[in-house]
N, C-alpha and C positions, 0 to 999 in steps of 0.2 A: 401105183405099182410099188408101194412100199409095204413090206412085211418085215416083222422081226426076223433077222437071219437072211433076208433077201437084200443083197447089196447091189442095187441097180447101178449106182454110180461107179462101183468097182467093176462090174461086168462091162459096162459101156466103155470104161477106161479112156474117157476123154473123147469118144466118138462124137462127132457133131450130128445132132438129130434134126437136121433141117429138112429132111425129106420124110414123108409119112412112111414110105416103103422101108426106109432104114430103121425107123423106130419100131415098126411092126416086126421086122425080121429079128431085131435084137431082142424084143420082148418075147417072141415065140421061142427063141433059143435059150432063154433063161430057165433055170430050174430052181425049185424050192423043195427040199426034202426029196429030190430025185424026180419031181413031177414038173412037166412043162405046162405053162399056163395056156388057156384057150384065149387066143387073141383075135379080135376082129375089129375092123374099122366101122364105126357108126357114123353115118353121114346125115341122117335125118335129125331135125331139131326136136328136142323133147318138148312136149306141151307142158306149160307150167300150170300149177294149181290142181293137178290131178292127185287124188288121194286114194289109197287102198281102203277097201272095206275092212272092218275089224277082223273078219274071218281070213281074208287074204293076208293081212298084216301078221296074223298069228302064224301062218305058214312060213312067212319070211323069217319071223323071230325064231322059229324052230330050227332054222338053218344057219343062224349066226350065233356067235359067242362074243359077248362084249368083253373086251380086254381092259384090264386096269394096270397091267405091269408096264405100260408104255407112258404112263402119265408124266414121269420125270423127263422122258425124252420128247414126248409129244403132248405137251400140256393143253394145247388148243383143240385137240381132236375129240376129247370127251366121249360122248356116246357114239361117235363115228369111228372110234378105234375098235374094229371088229375082226374076227376071223370068220370067213365064210366056209361053212362045212359042206361036204359033198353028200351027206346022208339025205334020205328022203324025209319029207315033212309029214 
């Protein structure tokens, strides 16, 4: 839940996030550039070792923008520091 300009820790203002419902409600009410996030609880376990086909991965790559301006603040994120765009692929 970290985005440049999205200050989760400031929004939470020290709220204790020990209940799932509390964390979800706080996340739902946050905004970034005036837009509320879509928040949902995922309870199932993800299967490991699953890979996308090259065609499917291309669709995903068309919806993300790799960011490099966070390297000084988030040096360990590397290729994982992205902006997910809402446009169609």
